[in-house]
C-alpha positions in Angstrom: 0.1 -0.1 0.0 1.3 3.4 -0.7 2.6 5.1 2.4 0.2 7.5 3.8 2.2 10.8 4.5 1.7 14.6 4.0 3.8 15.5 0.5 4.4 19.0 -0.9 0.9 19.1 -2.0 -2.4 17.5 -0.8 -3.3 16.6 -4.2 0.2 14.5 -4.6 -1.2 12.1 -1.8 -1.1 8.6 -3.2 0.7 9.8 -6.5 4.1 8.1 -5.8 3.8 5.8 -9.0 2.8 8.8 -11.3 5.6 10.9 -10.1 8.0 8.1 -10.6 6.8 8.3 -14.1 7.2 11.8 -14.6 10.7 11.6 -12.8 12.0 8.8 -15.2 10.7 10.8 -18.5 12.6 14.0 -17.1 15.9 12.1 -16.6 15.8 10.2 -20.1 15.2 13.7 -21.6 18.3 15.2 -19.5 20.2 12.2 -20.2 21.6 13.2 -23.7 20.7 16.0 -26.1 20.1 13.5 -29.0 17.3 11.5 -26.7 14.1 11.1 -28.3 11.3 13.3 -27.0 8.4 11.8 -25.3 4.5 12.4 -24.1 2.8 11.8 -20.8 -0.8 12.3 -20.5 -2.7 12.5 -17.3 -6.4 11.9 -17.3 -8.7 12.6 -14.4 -11.9 14.3 -13.3 -11.8 17.7 -12.0 -10.2 18.0 -8.6 -7.9 14.7 -8.9 -4.7 16.5 -8.8 -3.8 16.8 -12.7 -2.5 20.3 -12.1 -0.7 19.5 -9.0 0.9 16.8 -10.9 1.9 19.4 -13.5 3.6 21.7 -10.9 5.5 18.8 -9.3 6.7 18.0 -13.2 7.8 21.6 -13.3 9.5 21.4 -9.9 11.4 18.2 -10.6 12.3 19.3 -14.3 13.6 22.7 -13.1 15.6 21.0 -10.5 17.5 19.1 -13.3 18.1 22.5 -15.3 15.4 22.1 -17.7 13.3 25.0 -19.5 9.8 24.6 -18.7 7.1 26.2 -20.8 3.5 25.9 -19.2 -0.1 26.7 -20.6 -3.7 26.0 -19.7 -6.8 25.9 -21.5 -10.1 27.6 -20.4 -13.7 26.7 -20.5 -14.6 30.2 -21.7 -11.6 30.6 -24.0 -12.3 27.8 -26.2 -13.4 30.0 -29.0 -9.9 32.0 -28.7 -7.8 30.6 -31.6 -4.3 29.7 -30.7 -4.6 31.0 -27.2 -3.0 27.7 -25.4 -0.3 27.6 -27.9 0.6 31.5 -27.6 0.7 31.0 -23.7 3.4 28.3 -24.3 5.6 30.2 -26.9 5.1 33.9 -26.1 7.3 33.7 -23.0 10.4 32.5 -25.2 9.5 34.9 -28.1 8.2 38.0 -26.9 11.6 39.0 -25.3 13.2 38.7 -28.6 13.9 41.8 -30.7 11.8 41.6 -33.9 14.8 41.3 -36.0 16.2 38.4 -33.7 12.6 36.6 -34.1 12.7 36.9 -37.7 16.3 35.6 -38.1 15.4 32.7 -35.6 12.3 31.8 -37.0 13.4 32.2 -40.7 10.9 31.8 -43.5 8.0 30.7 -40.5 8.2 33.9 -39.1 5.6 35.6 -41.4 3.6 32.4 -41.2 3.5 31.7 -37.8 4.0 34.9 -36.1 0.7 36.6 -36.6 -0.8 33.1 -35.1 1.5 33.5 -32.0 0.6 37.4 -31.7 4.4 38.5 -32.3 3.8 40.1 -35.8 0.9 41.9 -38.0 -0.7 39.5 -40.3 -0.2 39.9 -44.0 -3.0 40.9 -46.4 -4.2 37.6 -47.7 -5.9 34.8 -45.8 -3.4 32.2 -44.1 -3.7 28.6 -44.8 -4.3 27.0 -41.4 -2.3 23.6 -42.5 0.5 26.1 -43.2 0.2 28.0 -40.1 0.3 24.6 -38.2 3.2 23.5 -39.7 4.8 27.0 -39.2 4.2 26.3 -35.4 5.5 23.2 -35.2 9.0 24.4 -36.9 9.0 27.1 -34.3 8.7 24.7 -31.5 11.0 22.4 -32.8 13.6 25.3 -33.4 13.0 26.5 -30.2 13.4 22.9 -28.4 16.8 22.4 -30.0 18.1 25.8 -28.5 16.5 25.4 -24.9 17.2 21.8 -24.6 16.3 20.2 -22.1 12.7 21.4 -22.8 9.4 20.4 -21.1 6.0 21.4 -22.2 3.2 21.1 -19.7 -0.6 21.5 -20.9 -3.2 21.9 -18.3 -7.1 21.3 -19.0 -6.2 20.4 -22.7 -9.9 19.4 -22.8 -10.6 22.9 -23.1 -7.9 24.0 -25.5 -8.7 25.9 -28.5 -9.1 24.0 -31.7 -6.3 25.3 -33.5 -3.7 24.6 -30.7 -5.1 20.9 -30.7 -4.3 20.7 -34.3 -0.9 22.1 -33.9 -0.4 19.7 -30.8 -1.6 16.7 -32.7 0.8 17.5 -35.6 4.0 18.5 -33.0 3.7 15.1 -31.0 4.1 13.2 -34.5 7.6 14.8 -34.4 8.5 13.8 -30.9 11.0 10.8 -31.7 13.3 13.3 -33.4 13.0 15.9 -30.9 14.6 16.5 -27.3 11.4 17.4 -25.8 9.1 16.1 -22.9 5.3 17.0 -23.2 3.0 16.8 -20.3 -0.7 17.2 -21.2 -3.6 16.8 -18.6 -7.4 16.5 -19.3 -10.5 15.3 -18.4 -12.4 12.2 -19.9 -15.2 14.3 -20.8 -15.8 18.0 -21.7 -14.3 17.3 -25.4 -16.7 18.3 -28.3 -16.5 18.4 -31.9 -13.1 18.4 -33.9 -11.3 18.8 -30.5 -11.9 14.9 -30.1 -9.9 13.3 -33.0 -7.1 15.7 -32.2 -6.9 14.7 -28.4 -7.3 11.0 -29.7 -4.3 11.8 -32.0 -2.2 13.1 -29.1 -2.8 10.2 -26.9 -1.8 7.7 -29.7 1.5 9.2 -29.9 2.4 8.5 -26.3 4.5 5.4 -25.8 3.4 5.4 -21.9 0.0 4.0 -20.9 -2.4 6.9 -20.3 -2.3 8.0 -16.5 -5.8 7.7 -15.1 -5.7 9.4 -11.8 -8.0 7.8 -9.0 -9.6 9.3 -5.9 -8.0 9.1 -2.6 -8.6 6.0 -0.6 -10.0 6.2 2.9 -6.5 5.8 4.6 -5.1 8.8 2.6 -8.3 11.0 3.4 -7.6 10.0 6.9 -3.7 11.0 6.7 -4.7 14.2 4.9 -7.6 15.2 7.6 -5.0 14.5 10.4 -2.1 16.4 8.5 -4.4 19.5 8.4 -6.7 19.3 11.5 -4.3 17.6 13.9 -3.4 13.8 14.8 -6.4 14.2 17.3 -9.0 13.9 14.4 -11.2 10.7 15.2 -11.5 7.8 12.8 -15.2 8.4 12.3 -14.8 12.0 11.6 -11.8 11.1 8.9 -14.1 8.3 7.3 -17.2 10.8 6.7 -14.4 13.5 5.2 -13.5 10.6 2.8 -17.6 9.7 2.2 -18.6 13.5 2.0 -15.7 14.1 -0.7 -15.9 10.8 -2.6 -11.9 10.9 -1.9 -11.7 14.0 -4.2 -8.2 15.5 -3.3 -9.3 19.6 -4.0 -12.9 18.5 -2.5 -11.2 17.3 0.6 -8.7 20.3 0.7 -11.7 22.8 0.3 -13.8 21.0 3.1 -11.0 20.7 5.8 -9.9 24.7 5.1 -14.1 25.2 5.9 -13.5 23.1 8.9 -10.8 25.0 10.1 -12.4 28.2 9.4 -15.5 27.1 11.3 -13.4 26.0 14.1 -15.5 22.4 14.2 -13.7 20.1 16.3 -12.8 16.8 14.5 -14.7 14.2 16.4 -17.4 11.8 15.6 -20.0 14.2 17.0 -19.6 16.9 14.5 -19.2 14.6 11.5 -22.7 15.3 10.7 -21.8 19.0 10.0 -19.4 18.1 6.9 -22.0 18.0 4.1 -23.4 21.1 4.8 -19.9 22.6 4.8 -19.0 20.4 1.5 -22.1 22.1 -0.1 -20.6 25.6 0.7 -17.7 25.0 -1.2 -19.3 24.1 -4.3 -22.2 24.9 -7.0 -25.1 26.6 -5.0 -23.4 26.4 -1.9 -20.6 28.5 -3.5 -22.7 31.1 -4.8 -24.6 31.5 -1.7 -21.2 32.2 0.0 -20.1 34.7 -2.4 -23.1 36.7 -2.1 -22.4 36.9 1.6 -19.5 38.6 0.6 -21.5 41.4 -0.6 -22.6 43.0 -3.7 -19.7 44.5 -4.9 -17.6 41.5 -4.3 -20.0 39.5 -6.1 -19.8 42.0 -8.9 -15.9 42.0 -9.0 -16.1 38.2 -9.1 -18.6 38.0 -12.0 -16.4 40.4 -13.9 -13.3 38.2 -13.5 -15.4 35.3 -14.6 -16.3 37.2 -17.8 -12.8 38.1 -18.4 -11.4 34.7 -18.2 -7.7 35.4 -18.2 -5.1 38.0 -17.8 -7.5 39.2 -14.7 -6.3 42.5 -13.6 -7.7 44.7 -10.5 -8.0 47.7 -13.2 -9.7 45.9 -16.0 -12.1 44.2 -13.6 -12.7 47.6 -11.9 -13.8 49.0 -15.0 -16.1 46.2 -16.1 -17.6 45.9 -12.9 -18.1 49.7 -12.5 -15.9 49.9 -9.3 -13.5 52.4 -8.1 -9.9 51.3 -7.7 -10.1 51.3 -3.9 -13.3 49.2 -3.6 -12.1 46.7 -6.3 -8.6 46.3 -4.3 -10.9 45.5 -1.2 -13.1 43.3 -3.0 -10.0 41.1 -4.4 -8.7 41.0 -0.8 -12.0 39.6 0.4 -12.4 37.1 -2.4 -8.8 36.1 -1.9 -9.7 35.4 1.7 -12.8 33.4 0.9 -10.6 31.3 -1.4 -12.3 32.0 -4.6 -9.6 34.0 -6.2 -5.9 33.9 -5.6 -2.4 35.5 -6.7 -1.2 33.5 -9.9 1.4 31.1 -9.0 4.9 32.2 -10.6 5.9 28.6 -10.5 3.7 27.9 -13.6 5.8 29.9 -15.9 2.5 31.2 -17.5 3.3 34.9 -18.3 0.7 37.8 -18.5 -0.3 40.7 -16.7 -3.0 38.8 -14.5 -3.0 40.0 -10.9 -5.4 37.4 -10.2 -7.0 34.0 -11.0 -9.7 31.7 -9.7 -8.3 29.2 -7.0 -9.9 26.3 -9.2 -11.3 25.8 -12.4 -14.5 24.4 -10.9 -15.1 27.7 -9.2 -14.6 29.9 -12.3 -17.5 27.7 -13.8 -19.9 28.0 -11.1 -19.3 32.1 -10.5 -19.6 32.4 -14.8 -22.7 30.2 -14.8 -24.2 32.0 -11.7 -24.3 35.3 -13.3 -28.0 36.2 -14.7 -28.0 35.6 -18.4 -29.1 38.9 -19.3 -26.6 40.5 -17.2 -23.8 38.1 -18.3 -24.3 39.0 -22.0 -24.3 42.8 -21.2 -21.2 42.3 -19.3 -19.6 40.5 -22.3 -20.5 43.5 -24.6 -18.8 46.1 -22.0 -15.7 43.4 -22.0 -15.9 43.6 -25.8 -15.7 47.4 -25.8 -13.1 47.5 -23.1 -10.8 45.2 -25.2 -11.5 47.1 -28.4 -10.6 50.4 -26.7 -7.4 49.0 -25.4 -6.2 48.5 -29.0 -6.1 44.9 -29.0 -8.4 44.5 -32.1 -11.6 43.2 -33.1 -10.4 39.4 -33.0 -9.3 39.7 -29.2 -12.8 41.2 -28.6 -14.7 38.8 -30.7 -15.2 36.0 -27.9 -17.0 38.4 -26.0 -19.1 39.7 -29.0 -20.1 36.2 -29.4 -21.9 36.2 -26.5 -23.7 39.6 -26.6 -27.8 39.3 -27.1 -28.7 40.1 -30.7 -30.4 43.5 -31.2 -30.0 44.7 -34.7 -26.8 46.6 -33.8 -25.1 47.8 -37.0 -21.8 48.3 -35.3 -21.7 45.0 -33.7 -22.1 43.6 -37.3 -19.0 45.6 -38.6 -17.2 44.5 -35.4 -17.8 40.6 -36.1 -16.7 41.1 -39.6 -13.5 42.7 -39.1 -13.0 39.9 -36.3 -13.6 37.4 -38.7 -11.2 39.0 -41.5 -8.5 39.0 -38.6 -9.1 35.2 -37.8 -8.8 34.4 -41.6 -5.6 36.5 -41.7 -3.9 34.3 -39.0 -5.4 31.0 -40.3 -8.4 30.6 -38.1 -11.3 30.0 -40.5 -13.5 28.5 -37.8 -13.1 31.3 -35.7 -14.0 33.4 -38.5 -17.1 31.2 -39.1 -18.3 31.8 -35.6 -18.2 35.5 -35.9 -20.0 35.6 -39.3 -22.7 33.0 -38.1 -23.1 35.4 -35.1 -23.4 38.6 -37.3 -26.2 37.1 -39.2 -28.4 36.7 -35.8 -28.0 40.3 -35.2 -29.4 40.4 -37.9 -27.2 42.8 -40.7 -28.7 45.4 -42.5 -30.4 44.4 -45.7 -27.9 46.2 -47.8 -24.7 44.2 -46.0 -26.7 41.0 -45.5 -25.5 39.4 -48.7 -22.1 40.7 -47.9 -21.8 38.9 -44.6 -23.2 35.5 -46.4 -20.7 35.8 -48.7 -18.0 36.1 -46.5 -19.2 33.2 -44.4 -19.3 31.1 -47.5 -15.6 32.1 -47.9 -14.8 31.2 -44.6 -16.5 27.7 -44.7 -15.3 26.9 -48.2 -12.5 24.4 -47.2 -14.2 22.9 -44.3 -18.0 22.5 -45.1 -18.7 22.9 -48.9 -22.1 21.9 -48.4 -22.7 24.8 -46.0 -21.0 27.0 -48.2 -23.4 26.2 -50.9 -26.3 27.3 -49.0 -24.9 30.6 -47.8 -23.7 31.7 -51.2 -27.0 31.1 -52.7 -28.9 32.7 -50.3 -26.5 35.7 -50.8 -26.9 35.5 -54.6 -30.7 35.8 -54.2 -30.5 38.9 -52.1 -29.7 42.4 -53.1 -26.1 43.6 -52.0 -23.8 41.9 -54.3 -23.2 43.6 -57.7 -20.4 43.8 -60.2 -17.3 41.9 -59.5 -18.4 41.0 -56.1 -21.3 39.2 -57.7 -19.2 37.4 -60.0 -16.8 36.2 -57.3 -19.7 34.8 -55.5 -20.8 33.0 -58.4 -17.5 31.5 -58.9 -17.1 30.5 -55.4 -20.4 28.8 -55.5 -19.4 26.7 -58.3 -16.2 25.6 -56.8 -18.2 24.5 -53.8 -20.7 22.5 -56.0 -17.9 21.1 -57.7 -16.4 19.9 -54.4 -19.4 18.4 -53.4 -19.8 16.4 -56.5 -22.6 18.6 -58.2 -20.8 19.1 -61.4 -23.7 19.5 -63.4 -25.1 22.3 -61.0 -21.8 24.1 -60.9 -21.8 24.5 -64.8 -25.5 25.6 -64.8 -24.8 28.1 -62.2 -22.1 29.7 -64.0 -24.1 29.5 -67.3 -27.1 31.2 -65.6 -25.0 34.3 -64.5 -23.2 34.7 -67.8 -26.4 34.8 -69.5 -27.5 37.7 -67.6 -24.2 39.7 -68.5 -23.5 41.8 -71.4 -20.2 40.8 -73.3 -17.0 41.9 -71.5 -14.4 40.6 -69.0 -17.0 39.5 -66.4 -18.9 37.2 -68.9 -15.6 35.8 -70.4 -14.6 35.2 -67.0 -17.7 33.0 -66.2 -17.3 31.5 -69.6 -13.8 30.4 -68.6 -15.0 29.0 -65.4 -17.6 26.8 -66.9 -15.0 25.3 -69.6 -12.8 24.9 -66.5 -15.0 22.9 -64.8 -15.9 20.9 -67.9 -12.3 20.5 -68.6 -11.2 18.8 -65.2 -14.4 16.8 -65.0 -13.6 12.9 -65.9 -17.2 11.8 -66.5 -17.9 9.7 -69.0 -19.0 12.0 -71.7 -18.4 15.6 -72.4 -20.7 18.2 -73.5 -21.7 17.9 -77.2 -19.6 20.3 -79.4 -17.8 21.7 -76.4 -14.3 21.6 -77.8 -15.5 23.6 -80.9 -17.2 26.2 -78.7 -14.2 26.4 -76.6 -12.0 26.8 -79.9 -14.4 29.5 -81.6 -14.3 31.5 -78.5 -10.5 31.3 -77.8 -10.0 32.4 -81.5 -11.3 35.4 -80.8 -8.6 36.1 -77.9 -5.6 37.7 -78.1 -4.4 37.6 -74.2 -5.1 41.0 -73.5 -6.8 40.4 -69.9 -6.8 37.4 -67.7 -10.2 36.3 -68.5 -9.0 36.2 -72.2 -5.8 34.2 -70.8 -7.8 31.8 -68.9 -9.8 31.0 -72.1 -6.5 30.4 -74.0 -5.1 28.2 -71.1 -8.4 26.1 -71.5 -8.2 25.8 -75.2 -4.7 24.8 -75.1 -5.3 22.1 -72.5 -8.3 20.8 -74.3 -6.3 20.6 -77.7 -3.7 18.7 -75.7 -5.6 16.3 -74.5 -7.4 15.7 -77.5 -4.1 15.2 -79.2 -4.2 18.1 -81.5 -0.9 19.4 -83.1 1.7 20.1 -80.5 3.3 23.0 -82.1 -0.4 24.5 -82.5 -1.1 23.7 -78.8 2.4 25.4 -77.5 1.5 28.6 -80.0 -1.9 29.1 -78.0 -0.3 28.8 -74.4 2.4 31.0 -75.3 -0.4 33.5 -75.8 -0.9 33.5 -72.0 2.5 34.6 -70.9 3.8 38.1 -70.7 7.3 38.2 -71.8 7.4 34.4 -70.7 6.0 35.0 -67.3 2.7 34.5 -65.7 0.6 37.8 -65.8 -0.3 40.0 -62.9 -3.4 38.6 -61.0 -2.9 35.3 -62.5 -0.1 34.0 -59.9 -0.1 30.8 -58.0 -1.4 32.4 -55.0 -4.1 34.8 -56.5 -7.3 33.9 -55.5 -9.5 34.9 -58.4 -8.9 31.9 -60.7 -7.4 29.2 -58.4 -4.5 26.5 -58.8 -6.6 24.5 -61.4 -6.3 26.9 -64.3 -2.4 27.3 -63.8 -1.9 23.6 -63.5 -3.6 23.1 -66.7 -1.1 25.6 -68.7 1.7 23.9 -66.9 0.6 20.4 -67.9 0.0 21.6 -71.5 3.7 22.3 -71.4 4.7 19.1 -70.0 2.9 17.0 -72.6 4.3 18.9 -75.2 7.8 18.3 -74.9 8.0 21.9 -73.4 9.4 20.7 -70.1 11.6 23.7 -69.4 8.8 26.1 -69.2 6.4 23.3 -67.4 9.1 22.7 -65.0 9.6 26.6 -64.4 6.1 27.0 -63.7 5.8 24.1 -61.2 8.7 25.0 -59.3 7.2 28.5 -59.1 4.2 27.3 -57.7 6.0 25.3 -54.9 8.2 28.4 -54.2 5.1 30.4 -53.8 3.2 28.1 -51.8 6.1 27.5 -49.3 6.7 31.2 -49.0 3.2 32.0 -48.0 2.8 28.8 -45.9 0.0 27.1 -48.0 0.8 23.9 -46.6 -2.6 22.0 -47.5 -3.9 21.0 -51.0 -1.8 23.7 -52.6 1.5 22.5 -51.1 0.5 18.6 -52.2 -0.4 19.4 -55.8 2.9 21.6 -56.3 5.1 18.7 -54.8 2.9 16.1 -57.1 3.8 18.3 -60.2 7.2 18.9 -59.5 7.4 15.0 -59.2 5.9 14.6 -62.7 8.1 16.9 -64.3 10.9 15.1 -62.7 9.4 11.8 -64.1 9.0 13.4 -67.7 12.8 14.5 -67.6 13.6 11.0 -66.2 15.2 12.3 -63.2 13.2 9.3 -61.4 14.8 9.4 -58.1 14.1 13.1 -57.6 10.4 12.3 -58.9 9.9 9.7 -56.2 11.2 11.8 -53.6 8.8 14.6 -54.3 5.8 12.4 -54.9 6.5 10.6 -51.6 6.4 14.4 -50.0 3.3 15.1 -51.8 1.6 11.8 -50.5 2.9 12.4 -47.0 1.2 15.7 -47.2 -1.9 14.5 -48.8 -2.5 12.1 -45.9 -3.0 14.9 -43.9 -5.4 16.7 -46.2 -7.8 13.6 -46.7 -8.0 10.4 -48.7 -10.1 10.5 -51.7 -9.7 13.9 -52.8 -8.3 14.2 -56.6 -5.0 15.6 -55.3 -4.6 12.5 -53.3 -5.1 10.2 -56.6 -2.7 12.8 -58.2 0.2 12.1 -55.6 -0.6 8.4 -55.7 -0.9 8.0 -59.5 2.3 9.4 -60.3 4.3 7.6 -57.5 2.8 4.5 -58.7 3.8 5.4 -62.2 7.2 6.4 -61.2 8.2 3.4 -59.3 7.2 1.2 -62.2 9.4 2.9 -64.6 12.3 2.4 -62.1 11.5 -0.9 -62.0 10.2 -1.2 -58.2 7.2 -3.2 -59.2 6.7 -4.6 -55.6 6.8 -1.0 -54.1 4.4 0.3 -56.7 2.2 -2.6 -55.8 2.5 -2.1 -52.1 1.7 1.9 -52.4 -1.3 1.2 -54.5 -2.6 -1.5 -52.2 -2.0 0.9 -49.0 -3.4 4.1 -50.4 -6.6 2.7 -52.5 -5.2 3.2 -56.0 -8.3 1.2 -57.5 -11.4 2.0 -59.0 -13.6 3.6 -58.6 -11.8 6.6 -60.0 -12.1 10.3 -59.0 -14.5 12.6 -60.9 -12.0 15.0 -62.1 -8.9 14.7 -64.4 -5.9 13.3 -63.0 -2.5 13.3 -65.0 -1.2 10.9 -65.9 -4.3 8.9 -66.4 -5.0 6.5 -63.6 -6.7 3.9 -65.8 -3.3 3.7 -67.8 -1.2 3.4 -65.0 -3.2 0.9 -63.2 -3.4 -1.2 -66.2 0.3 -1.0 -66.6 0.6 -1.9 -62.7 -1.4 -4.9 -63.1 0.7 -6.3 -66.3 3.8 -5.8 -64.3 2.7 -7.9 -61.2 1.8 -10.9 -63.8 -2.2 -10.1 -63.5 -2.4 -10.0 -67.6 -6.1 -10.5 -67.6 -6.9 -7.7 -65.1 -4.4 -5.6 -66.6 -6.1 -5.8 -70.4 -9.4 -5.2 -68.8 -8.3 -1.9 -67.1 -6.5 -0.6 -70.3 -9.6 -1.5 -72.4 -11.4 0.5 -69.9 -9.1 3.4 -70.2 -9.8 3.3 -73.9 -13.4 3.4 -73.5 -13.1 6.5 -71.0 -10.6 8.3 -73.3 -12.6 7.8 -76.5 -15.9 8.9 -74.9 -14.4 12.2 -74.1 -12.4 12.6 -77.4 -8.9 12.4 -75.3 -6.4 11.2 -78.0 -3.1 12.4 -76.4 -0.6 9.5 -77.0 1.7 10.4 -74.2 -0.8 11.2 -71.3 -3.1 8.3 -72.4 -0.6 5.5 -72.9 -3.0 2.9 -72.7 -2.8 1.8 -76.5 0.9 1.0 -76.3 0.6 -1.2 -73.3 -2.5 -2.8 -74.6 -0.8 -3.7 -77.8 2.1 -5.2 -76.3 -0.2 -7.3 -74.0 -2.5 -8.8 -76.8 0.7 -9.3 -79.0 0.4 -13.1 -78.8 -3.1 -13.6 -77.9 -4.6 -11.3 -80.5 -2.0 -10.2 -83.0 -4.5 -8.6 -85.4 -5.9 -6.4 -82.6 -2.4 -5.3 -81.1 -1.3 -4.6 -84.7 -4.4 -2.2 -85.3 -3.9 -0.7 -82.1 -0.1 -0.1 -82.6 -1.3 1.7 -86.0 -3.7 3.9 -84.5 -1.6 5.0 -81.7 1.2 5.7 -84.2 -1.6 7.7 -86.1 -2.3 10.0 -83.0 1.5 10.4 -82.5 2.2 11.5 -85.9 -1.1 14.0 -85.6 0.5 15.3 -82.3 3.9 15.5 -83.5 6.3 15.7 -80.5 9.6 13.6 -80.4 8.1 11.7 -77.4 5.0 10.6 -78.9 6.4 9.8 -82.2 9.4 7.9 -80.3 7.1 5.9 -78.1 4.9 5.1 -81.1 7.7 3.4 -83.0 8.9 1.6 -79.7 5.3 -0.1 -79.7 5.5 -1.0 -83.3 9.1 -2.3 -83.1 8.0 -4.6 -80.2 5.4 -6.2 -82.4 7.9 -6.7 -85.2 10.7 -9.3 -86.0 13.8 -9.1 -88.1 15.1 -6.2 -89.8 11.7 -4.4 -89.8 12.0 -4.5 -86.0 15.5 -3.0 -86.1 14.6 -0.3 -88.5 11.6 0.9 -86.6 13.6 0.9 -83.0 16.2 2.7 -84.8 13.9 5.5 -85.4 12.3 5.4 -82.0 15.8 6.2 -81.0 16.3 9.0 -83.1 13.2 10.7 -81.9 13.6 10.1 -78.3 17.3 11.2 -78.5 15.9 14.9 -79.4 13.1 14.4 -76.7 13.6 15.8 -73.3 12.0 12.5 -71.9 15.4 10.7 -70.8 14.0 7.4 -69.4 11.9 6.9 -72.8 15.2 7.7 -74.5 17.2 5.0 -72.3 14.6 2.4 -72.8 14.3 2.8 -76.6 18.5 2.6 -76.7 18.5 -0.7 -74.7 15.5 -2.2 -77.0 17.5 -1.1 -80.0 20.7 -2.4 -78.7 19.2 -5.9 -78.0 17.3 -6.1 -81.6 20.4 -5.0 -83.3 22.7 -6.7 -81.1 24.8 -3.6 -80.5 27.2 -3.6 -77.5 27.6 0.3 -77.9 24.0 1.0 -77.7 23.4 -1.5 -74.6 26.3 0.4 -73.0 24.9 3.5 -74.0 21.4 2.7 -72.6 22.9 1.2 -69.3 24.6 4.7 -68.8 21.3 6.5 -69.4 19.4 4.0 -67.3 21.5 4.5 -64.4 21.9 8.6 -64.8 17.8 8.1 -64.6 17.6 6.0 -61.5 15.8 3.2 -63.6 16.9 0.3 -61.9 15.1 -2.3 -63.5 16.0 -1.2 -67.1 19.6 -1.0 -66.1 19.4 -4.4 -64.6 18.3 -5.7 -68.0 21.0 -3.8 -70.0 23.3 -5.5 -67.7 21.9 -8.7 -68.2 22.1 -8.1 -72.0 25.7 -7.2 -72.0 26.4 -10.3 -69.8 25.5 -12.3 -72.7 27.5 -10.6 -75.2 31.2 -11.4 -73.8 34.1 -9.4 -74.8 34.0 -7.1 -77.5 31.7 -9.0 -79.7 28.1 -8.4 -80.2 25.8 -10.5 -78.4 24.2 -13.6 -80.2 20.9 -13.7 -78.5 18.4 -14.4 -80.9 14.8 -12.7 -80.5 
């Protein structure tokens, strides 16, 4: 049995095992700078001693020379974004000069700095995932600087959503960081998106979650005698335990009441304990507060409204007390064990003079405020915060609680707060502000604007909700000109993300029909063609390509609406396999002096990433890889510089990988694509961007000759039908067909390639490079159905000649050579080498060179093919070339017959 003895804190009675675990974790951290980090989670109901264990963690860590940063969630502060992570990091960052902080955080300063409150946000909306990564990077850098570092987070069940998102991401990195994280939470009090974040944190610990239990009767007796004297009799001690249920906090509070009342700890007085216990909690606490007088009650109410950073001055202003009266009230509440002076040992910085003795007291006081008065006090608190110059976002948690009253100024304050929240990467906080603004409600002339802003705030997290907001906004007056067009485009995007393709097209068509000819109408027409262009349905709208060609023929590229139509026309022509020179001429008209036009950049919101990816991919598949690579790398740099670490960065890495793959830099391609897939896992499976990353990685592994790895990736990441509703480059059916053939499932591979043929034909897509199903299908059918194989190869060659790039022609000739024998095969293979030698696609050149070397029995070509394969990282092709060379001993050509 645990020894019953007094300790530094009553809440540490019977906690020897927990303290031993904490001590061992701190000692491991301090043993070596290269020690892996670790996470401890303490779970227990309110009052069971979580806070005391965190205080003991700090004491143990500081004794061993650790740096300790602490933070705490608050029930009334859940809506304050980044509240808890700011508490953690600001003590380390605020003392730095701005130049020092910028130098220390590097590229992350402008991304994470606004969320931490150490710099002003930029002009654009911040990407929440990018901000989260920036915060992770900031703590990683600080952890290495301040080793050994211990982070403690109390009441994590009340932490804000943004902090929990950061914490779940940060704990994934603990194995590589010299830091100990100790998190305390209740088993309940978690709701919404906070639940999976806290579950992810718990899953990151290698230690079992510590579940705190109540005191046993012997421990309660020992604590009673340590507090009231050794003469406390057994029956009295037993009743203390029964009344409090062994809850350490309630036990301490009850014993304090016994001391205050002068009650003798004898069996005859045991019956008084229940009444005393009631006075320390709930309604009893409220009654006790009222006994202190109206001024003290108002002071306590104001403190509960403020929630944190409780100073006598702020409380006095909110409670309308003069300073002297406020000071007296504070002292009275300290004496009553309702408020206390903050413990400097917690390490939490701030201007606070006071804090509640326990969160249970803060909750009871807050909920004791009459509803109407509580709302009114929040309104006053919002004004106080705003007047102090802390901004609308800081006041927003109070504004959310004010009673709706048709207040035009309040609506504007909430809109301003939403803008500030979006600027630091907190869209959910922005959503709450705008939803509250609608309850006010807004004036008719601004109502539609508020709905539009709300739709923008919910776009990434709730497309279905966005659709409702934007439809309502467009049905009202107040959105005109470019603002209305922006709303229509955003609505169509939401519909597309919600798998409502036809409705998306109809929405932009109907709006375009209302407009006179001009840039706005052309923009909507371009958006309509864009959605149709990326849709991978079985059929396309009749005459779509012809209408797009006619409209693009009138465009010279004088504004971005015309440039958008030219991009769409070029992409459509590329997908259809039209002459590549014509395609690139159309695409070149989009650029201004070889660069993207102003307003058409990778981070500009008007058009979105899809359009520019179409332009870059058009170049990638027309052998203009220099220009494609430049655009893809520009996208990657742009997204990294502004901290867009979500879907945008997934696509950027994926398409940089595609450019490497097309060039034949296969190891570099695999690296980029694995990073893309890692990021895509966080964004969510099933999305088109997830398919893009997976499809390209499978394709790259196959051409490297890593067939088993390609199959494992496909299986693990769900690379199988059904396919996404938007176009993926390269064609996923073609890639999966090639995969199935590579693993020996020939029949399934043929079926998949035939499905690719059907899907491509239904949409008029005949680009022989992007849609390479025909070449693989012809080879697969060469023995079983040579007539069909020859027909497929001939059709493939015809499409390549129409398209006209060296890559397309070389690949078609490789396919034709594989179906021939003798001199004819050698001639076709030689022509394939000639074309692919002029192509920027070095893997295909290497493959053609090896195939020609085999057919012509040319050691020189095999050796050159081997060198090319090795430089590409094509391990399978290199192994084949080595095997062929081994069969041709000495300097004599090999004598292997076909």
